[in-house]
C-alpha positions in Angstrom: -0.2 0.2 -0.3 1.7 3.5 -1.2 1.9 6.0 2.2 -0.8 8.1 0.5 -3.3 5.6 0.3 -2.5 4.9 4.3 -2.4 8.6 5.3 -6.0 8.8 3.7 -7.2 5.5 5.5 -6.2 6.8 8.6 -8.1 10.4 8.3 -11.2 8.1 6.5 -11.0 6.2 10.0 -10.4 10.0 12.0 -13.8 11.1 9.9 -15.8 7.6 11.0 -15.0 7.5 14.6 -15.3 11.6 15.3 -18.8 11.6 13.2 -17.2 13.1 10.1 -15.2 15.5 11.5 -11.5 15.2 12.3 -9.1 17.5 13.4 -5.6 17.0 12.8 -2.0 18.6 13.4 0.2 18.2 10.1 3.6 17.6 11.6 2.3 15.4 14.3 0.2 12.9 11.9 2.9 12.8 9.7 5.7 11.7 12.4 3.2 9.0 14.3 2.8 7.7 10.0 6.8 8.1 9.1 5.8 10.2 6.0 7.1 14.0 5.5 4.3 16.6 6.7 3.9 17.6 2.6 2.6 14.0 2.2 -0.2 14.7 4.2 -0.9 17.8 2.4 -0.9 16.6 -1.1 -3.6 13.6 0.2 -5.5 16.5 2.0 -6.2 18.7 -1.2 -5.6 15.7 -4.0 -8.5 13.7 -2.0 -11.1 15.3 0.4 -11.5 18.3 -1.5 -15.8 19.8 -2.0 -15.9 17.8 -4.8 -15.6 14.7 -2.8 -17.7 15.6 -0.4 -14.9 17.3 2.5 -14.5 20.5 3.7 -11.0 21.3 5.1 -10.1 24.4 7.2 -6.8 24.7 8.5 -5.1 27.1 10.4 -1.3 28.1 10.5 1.0 28.5 13.2 2.1 27.2 16.5 -1.1 25.0 17.6 -2.8 24.8 14.2 -4.7 22.1 13.4 -6.2 21.3 9.8 -10.3 20.3 10.4 -11.6 18.4 7.7 -15.8 18.0 7.7 -17.2 15.2 5.2 -20.5 16.8 3.7 -23.4 14.7 5.0 -25.7 14.9 2.1 -29.1 12.2 1.0 -28.5 10.5 -2.4 -30.2 12.8 -4.4 -27.9 15.7 -3.4 -25.3 14.1 -3.3 -25.7 13.2 -7.1 -26.6 16.9 -8.1 -23.3 18.2 -6.0 -21.3 15.9 -7.9 -23.0 16.3 -11.3 -22.2 20.6 -10.8 -19.0 19.6 -9.9 -17.9 18.5 -13.3 -18.7 21.2 -15.1 -18.1 20.9 -18.9 -15.1 19.1 -18.7 -13.6 15.8 -16.9 -10.0 13.7 -17.2 -10.0 10.3 -16.9 -8.7 10.4 -13.2 -10.8 12.9 -11.8 -14.1 10.9 -13.0 -12.3 7.5 -11.6 -12.2 10.1 -8.0 -15.9 11.2 -8.2 -17.1 7.4 -8.8 -15.3 5.7 -6.0 -16.2 8.7 -3.3 -19.9 8.1 -4.7 -19.4 4.3 -4.3 -17.6 4.9 -0.6 -20.6 7.0 0.2 -22.6 4.1 -1.3 -24.3 6.8 -3.1 -24.2 4.5 -6.2 -23.8 0.5 -6.3 -20.4 -1.6 -7.2 -22.4 -2.3 -10.2 -23.4 1.1 -12.0 -19.8 2.4 -10.9 -17.9 -0.4 -12.2 -20.2 0.1 -15.3 -19.6 3.9 -15.4 -15.6 3.5 -15.2 -15.8 1.3 -18.2 -17.9 4.0 -19.9 -15.5 7.0 -18.6 -12.3 5.1 -19.6 -9.4 6.0 -21.7 -10.1 3.6 -24.4 -13.3 4.5 -25.2 -12.7 7.7 -25.9 -9.5 7.0 -28.3 -11.3 7.4 -31.9 -12.8 11.0 -30.4 -9.9 13.7 -31.2 -7.9 15.0 -27.8 -9.4 18.5 -28.1 -12.9 16.6 -27.2 -12.8 13.8 -25.4 -13.1 15.1 -21.4 -16.1 17.5 -22.6 -17.8 14.2 -23.8 -16.3 12.2 -20.6 -18.7 15.0 -19.0 -21.3 14.7 -20.3 -22.0 11.2 -20.8 -21.0 11.1 -16.3 -23.3 13.6 -16.1 -26.2 12.0 -17.8 -25.6 8.5 -16.2 -25.7 9.9 -12.8 -28.5 11.8 -13.8 -30.5 8.3 -14.0 -29.5 7.2 -10.8 -31.8 10.4 -9.4 
């Protein structure tokens, strides 16, 4: 398991223990997990974003903290939030992250996630001009999500 996965799983476990809200100190967490503080920052900025259903607040300096709050929504609201976050363009990596988040939060089934992942995979768009791939992927993803409401 990569260190970034280990850090993310640790934070997810904290969120679960603390009812969707965790407060961490970056340096202390890095020391306890055996990584550098920048690795903690990377994981937070890449895996705990508003698009993925999280609010992140931070306070710098002595006694500073990073507070991560999981946004609680019903399934329809979560899907609409995701649709709104997609925008006009969507790369395959971001699509995978969004699908993973919806699956993890049990907003969509594993079967639906697998079907969507297949339809959003880069291989499906190899015959589409590069400048149009992400626009097409965004439109398809939004339409698939709307069928889940």
